[in-house]
C-alpha positions, 0 to 999 in steps of 0.5 A: 500500499501506497503511503499517499492519502486524499481529502475530498474538501468539496467545491468552492460553493462548499467550502464556507460552510467549513465550521471545523478551523479557527473560522467558519470557511477557513481550513488548514489542511494540513491539520487534516493529512500529515503534511511535513513539509508545505502547509495549506489553508482554503478560505472562502470570506463573504463579501464585506467581510475582512482579516479581524488581524494582520499577520507575518512569519519569520520562516515561513514563506506563503503564496495566496492562490485565488481561484473566485471572488473579488477582493484586495490584499493588504501588503505592508503599506501597499493595496492591491486587488485580487479576483480569480487567477491571481498568484500572490507571494508573501516573502517573510517578514512581510505583514499580509491582510485581506478582505472580500469587497462589499459588492464582489459577486461572491464569495473571495475564496483561496488557497494559502499555500505555505512552505520553510526549510530549504529554498528550492535553489538548494534542493535542485532538480528533485524530480524523476521521470518515467517516460516507458511506465505505462497510465493506470487507465485504460481508453 
């Protein structure tokens, strides 16, 4: 048996219904899967909703991937607009916060991927390809 694990988070419209985390609509995936080197949260914020605080990290880099809705992020002294397709890297030492715009046509939904440890450049190319192995599905 392989060591992988599968978790179903449901479609984007179901994210706001999640109540098992620190706040409704916020899910820390690493609390449900045994992630070792990365963390990820999935968040749904309704129009007009905003983060209750600013935050920063000393050792962790964050990558926000916006999937739906319209909002804004505060990054130190800047405000940027975000929407489906926006990806924002937040390096260590950067203060950040967010809000879903009051006139957003739907909830702002995003993934926040967090990682620390060795830089990818230090790890180098870690992938192994096998172009000869047959694909597992029948056509």
